[in-house]
C-alpha positions as a Markdown table, in Angstrom:
| # | Residue | x | y | z |
|---|---|---|---|---|
| 1 | Met | 30.9 | 6.4 | -24.8 |
| 2 | Asn | 31.3 | 2.6 | -24.3 |
| 3 | Thr | 30.6 | 3.0 | -20.5 |
| 4 | Ile | 27.2 | 4.6 | -21.2 |
| 5 | Ile | 26.2 | 1.8 | -23.6 |
| 6 | Val | 27.2 | -0.8 | -21.1 |
| 7 | Val | 25.2 | 0.9 | -18.3 |
| 8 | Ile | 22.1 | 1.2 | -20.6 |
| 9 | Val | 22.3 | -2.5 | -21.7 |
| 10 | Ala | 22.8 | -3.6 | -18.1 |
| 11 | Ser | 19.8 | -1.5 | -17.0 |
| 12 | Ile | 17.6 | -3.0 | -19.7 |
| 13 | Leu | 18.7 | -6.5 | -18.7 |
| 14 | Val | 18.1 | -5.9 | -15.0 |
| 15 | Val | 14.6 | -4.5 | -15.7 |
| 16 | Ala | 13.8 | -7.5 | -18.0 |
| 17 | Phe | 15.0 | -9.9 | -15.3 |
| 18 | Phe | 12.7 | -8.4 | -12.7 |
| 19 | Met | 9.7 | -8.2 | -15.1 |
| 20 | Leu | 10.2 | -11.9 | -15.8 |
| 21 | Gly | 10.4 | -12.6 | -12.1 |
| 22 | Leu | 7.2 | -10.7 | -11.4 |
| 23 | Ser | 5.3 | -12.4 | -14.1 |
| 24 | Leu | 6.3 | -16.0 | -13.2 |
| 25 | Thr | 3.0 | -16.6 | -11.3 |
| 26 | Arg | 1.0 | -15.3 | -14.2 |
| 27 | Ile | 2.9 | -17.4 | -16.7 |
| 28 | Phe | 2.8 | -20.7 | -14.7 |
| 29 | Lys | -0.4 | -20.5 | -12.7 |
| 30 | Gly | -2.5 | -18.3 | -15.0 |
| 31 | His | -3.4 | -15.7 | -12.4 |
| 32 | Asp | -1.9 | -12.8 | -10.5 |
| 33 | Ile | -0.5 | -13.2 | -7.0 |
| 34 | Gln | -3.3 | -13.0 | -4.4 |
| 35 | Ser | -1.7 | -10.5 | -2.0 |
| 36 | Glu | -4.9 | -9.0 | -0.7 |
| 37 | Ile | -5.5 | -10.6 | 2.7 |
| 38 | Ser | -9.3 | -10.7 | 2.3 |
| 39 | Thr | -9.3 | -12.5 | -1.0 |
| 40 | Asn | -6.5 | -15.0 | -0.3 |
| 41 | Pro | -8.0 | -18.4 | 0.5 |
| 42 | His | -4.9 | -19.6 | 2.3 |
| 43 | Met | -5.0 | -16.7 | 4.7 |
| 44 | Lys | -8.7 | -17.2 | 5.2 |
| 45 | Glu | -8.1 | -20.8 | 6.2 |
| 46 | Arg | -5.6 | -19.7 | 8.8 |
| 47 | Gly | -8.0 | -17.1 | 10.2 |
| 48 | Ile | -5.7 | -14.2 | 9.2 |
| 49 | Lys | -7.5 | -10.9 | 8.9 |
| 50 | Cys | -6.4 | -7.4 | 7.9 |
| 51 | Ala | -5.8 | -4.8 | 10.5 |
| 52 | Met | -8.8 | -2.7 | 9.4 |
| 53 | Gln | -11.1 | -5.7 | 9.8 |
| 54 | Gln | -9.7 | -6.5 | 13.2 |
| 55 | Glu | -10.2 | -2.9 | 14.3 |
| 56 | Arg | -13.7 | -2.8 | 12.9 |
| 57 | Glu | -14.6 | -6.0 | 14.8 |
| 58 | Ala | -13.1 | -4.6 | 18.0 |
| 59 | Gln | -15.1 | -1.4 | 17.7 |
| 60 | Met | -18.3 | -3.3 | 16.9 |
| 61 | Glu | -17.7 | -5.6 | 20.0 |
| 62 | Ala | -17.1 | -2.5 | 22.2 |
| 63 | Met | -20.4 | -1.0 | 21.0 |
| 64 | Gly | -22.3 | -4.3 | 21.6 |
| 65 | Leu | -23.0 | -4.9 | 17.9 |
| 66 | Glu | -22.7 | -8.2 | 16.0 |
| 67 | Ser | -19.3 | -9.0 | 14.5 |
| 68 | Cys | -18.5 | -8.9 | 10.8 |
| 69 | Asp | -18.7 | -12.7 | 10.6 |
| 70 | Thr | -22.4 | -12.7 | 11.5 |
| 71 | Asn | -23.4 | -9.3 | 10.0 |
| 72 | Pro | -25.0 | -9.9 | 6.6 |
| 73 | Asp | -24.1 | -6.3 | 5.5 |
| 74 | Cys | -20.4 | -7.1 | 5.8 |
| 75 | Asn | -18.8 | -9.9 | 3.8 |
| 76 | Gly | -15.6 | -9.9 | 5.9 |
| 77 | Glu | -13.5 | -8.4 | 3.1 |
| 78 | Cys | -11.2 | -5.5 | 4.0 |
| 79 | Gly | -12.0 | -3.4 | 1.0 |
| 80 | Ala | -15.7 | -4.2 | 0.9 |
| 81 | Cys | -16.9 | -2.4 | 4.0 |
| 82 | Gly | -14.7 | 0.7 | 3.7 |
| 83 | Ala | -12.8 | 2.6 | 6.4 |
| 84 | Ile | -14.2 | 2.8 | 9.9 |
| 85 | Lys | -16.0 | 6.1 | 10.5 |
| 86 | Asn | -16.2 | 7.5 | 14.0 |
C-alpha cells in the first residue's frame, strides 16, 4: 500500500515539475513560446522558412510565377496560404 502512495505522489510531483517548466516563458515573459516558424521574428531575421513555404516557392519558380515574397496574395506565413495543391 505504501508503494502505491509513493508512486502516486512521485507522479504528481513529476507532472507538476514539467508543468512549471513549460509555463516559465508564460510566467516571465508574458507570452507563449513562438515555435511557429512563420511567426517567430528571430527566424524571419535569419531567413528561415518552413518546408511548405520553400516547396511552394520552388513550385512557383518552376511554373514561372512570382515568389511568395512579391505576391500580395501570400503573406509568407506557412499556415496562411494552406497546403500546395497540384
